[in-house]
N, C-alpha and C positions, 0 to 999 in steps of 0.2 A: 650302906648309906641310905637313909630314908629321905623321900621328898614329900613336901607338904602338898596336899590335894585341895587346899582352900582356894576358891575362885576369887580372882581379882575383880574388884568393883571399879567401873570407869570413874575417872576423875570428874570433878564438877565441870571443867572446861570441855571435856569430851562430850558429856551429856548435853551441854548447852548447844554444841555444834550439831549434834545429832538431831536434836529437836528442831533446830532452825532448818535443817535440810528437809526434814519431813514436812514441815509447814509449807516450804516453798513448793515441794512436789505436789502436795494436796491442792494448793492454790492454782498451779498450772493445769492440773487435771480438770478442775472445776471450770476454768476458763475455756478449755477445749470442748467440754461438754456443752457449754452455753453457746459456743460458736457454731456447733453442729446443728442446733435447733433454730430454725428460721423464726424471725420475730413475727409476732402476730400482727396482721394487718390492722392499721388504725381505722376504726369505724368512722366513716364520714357521714355528715348530716344528710338526710334524704333531700333530694332536689326534685323540683317539678319539671318533668320533661316538656320540651316544646311541642307544639302541635305536629302530628305526623304529616308528612308531605302527601297531599291528596290533590288530584287534578279535578278542578271544577269545570265541567263541560257546559257549553251553551247549547241548549236544546233546539233542534230544528222543528218548527211548528208550521205545518201547512194547513191553512184553513180549508173547510169543506168545499168552498167554491173554487179552490185552487188545485183541482185534481191533476192538471197538466203542468204544474210548476216544477216538477222534479227534473225535467229535461228540456233542453233548448227546443223552441218551437218556431216555425216560420209562418209569418202572416203575409199572405199574398193578396194581390188585387182581387182575385176571385172570391176571397173570403169576405171582403167588404161588399162586393157586388151581390153575393148570395144573401148577406145580412140585410142589405137595403131592399132587395126584392121581397124578402120575407116580411119586412116591416110594412112595405107598401101594401102587400096582400092583407095584412092584418088591419091596417088602417081603412082599407076599402070595406072589409068585413064589418068593422065597427060602425062605419058610416051607413051601411045598408041596414044594420040592426038599429041604428039610431041611438046607440048608447052614449055617444059623445066622447067616448074614450079614445085615446090615441097612444101609440107605442112611442116611448121616449127615444131620443137620439142616442148615438153611441160614438165611441172613438175607436179608431183602428187599433190603438194600443190596448184596448180592452178585449180584443178578439182572441180566441183561443189558439188559432192556427193549428199547424200539424207538426209532428216530430219528423226528424230527418232520418230516413232509413240508413243513409250512408254513415251516420254517427251513432247508430244504435248501441254499439259496444265500445264506443270511444269515451273515455272519462271527460273529455273536453265538453261534452254535451250535458254533463251533470250540473245541476244548479250549484253555483259556488257556495250557497248557504248550506248545502249538504256535505261539503267537502273542504276545499281550501279556506274559504272564509270562516266556516265554522271552526276549523282547527286553529286559525290565527286568533279569533276572538276568544276561544277557550283558554288560550295561554294568558290573555289579559285578565279574563275572569278568574283564573287560578291565582294570580297575584293579588287581585282585589279581595277575594274571599280568604286568602291566607292572612292578609293584614287584618281583616275583620276578626278572624279567629284569634289571632295573637292579642288583639285588643280585648276581646271578650274574656279570654283566659286570664289575662293580667288583672282584669277587674274582678273576676270570680275568685282569684287567689287572695284578694285583699279586702273583699267586702263581706266576709263571713259566710260565703256560699257553702252549701253542704257538699260532701264528696261527689254526690250524684250530679249536682249542678255544675261542679268543676269539670267533671268528666264530659258533661253535655257541652260545655263551653269549649272544650278541647276539640270537638268534632268539626271538621270542615265539610260543608255541603259538597256533594258530588255533582250537583246540577245547579246552575245559576237560576235565580228567580225569574229573570226576564228571558223569554224565548226569542229565537231568531226567526222572523217571519219573512218568507220570500215574497218578492214583488214580481215585476216583469222579468222575463228571461227569454227575449224574442229577437229574431231577425225580422224587422218590419219593413215592408216596401216603402219607398220614399214618396213616390208620386202615383196618384190614382190614375190620372190622365197621361197618355203617352205610352211609349213602348220601351222606355229604359228599364233596365234591370237593376236599379240601385236599391240596396237594402242597408238599413241602419241597425246596429246591435244596441239593444236597450236592456238595461238591468236596474233592478231596485230591490231593496231589502230593508228591514227595520229590526232594531232590538226592542222587543216589547210590541204590544198591539193595542189598537184603539179600545178603550173601555177597561184596559188593564190597570193595576194599581199604580203603575209608573207610565207616564206618557212615552210613546215610542220615539226612538232616535233613528232617523232614516238616512239612507244613502241612495244615490242614483247615479247612473252613468249612461251616456250615449256616445257612440262612436260617430265618426264622420260617415256619410253615405258612401258605400263602395259597390261596384258592379258585382253581380252574383259570381262571376268567374273569378274575381279577385278574392272573394271569401273562400272559394273552393281550392284556390291554387296552393300547391306545395303541401297537400294533405291538411288543408284548413289552417295553415300557419297563421294567417292574420287573426283568425278567431282565437287561437291559442294566445297570441300576444295581447289581444284585447281583454281576454279573461284575466291575465296577470294584472293589467291596469285596473280592472274592476275590483279585484281583491284588495289591491293597494289603496284604492280610493275609499272603499268601504271600511277598511281597517282604520284608516286615518280619521274618517268621519265618526264612526261609532266608537272607536277607541278614545276619542276626546270627550265622550260623554261623562258627566259627573258620576262618581262611584255609586251614589245612591240610586242611580237609574239601572244598575245591573241586578 
């Protein structure tokens, strides 16, 4: 008995089902491939960065005639007595020479005095304008100059400035325009006559200086007169307390100055 070797061809329905299955398989593979590839990051429009945080410091400026202003100095009676004696001698010399010249008067607050050996290495003797006060005012200056920079940059970004001009507007100065100039930093005797040992702490400073582009903003402080032993007590504790008051007073006075004076 012979068998036919002719191949059977799938029916139309079978071919249709097969094609549908292949199509579904191909679609699934494509979906898996796309899911494996991370989407490309969407490009965002370039933005202008804000000004970098920069501290603007207030510069300590000691004038040439203030060579002793860096540390606390004590003005005693003998300083005045010596100054008076020197002036008397000069006036006598001028009278003998017949020049008609005379030495002008002076104030004890203008005398140089002497530094205290006991406080030579103690930070409390350092002029606050070189330390505590300078640091506190530099924080105020930093805020003022940051606002100036933000305003300048916002203007530069909208007024057609060149990239170079925009970059320049972005820069915040590291030093304030107006310097911090020290004034008195003395323990001054209270009474010339008598034997009491009363001394008064006196301090002064100003933001800016005379003849500068901005008129100076000053602050001053005077303590009550205290006996010398009271100043020395407990490791100069009263001096430390008065120094804190000085910084607070000057930060309040100078910090209230209009921003265009900085």
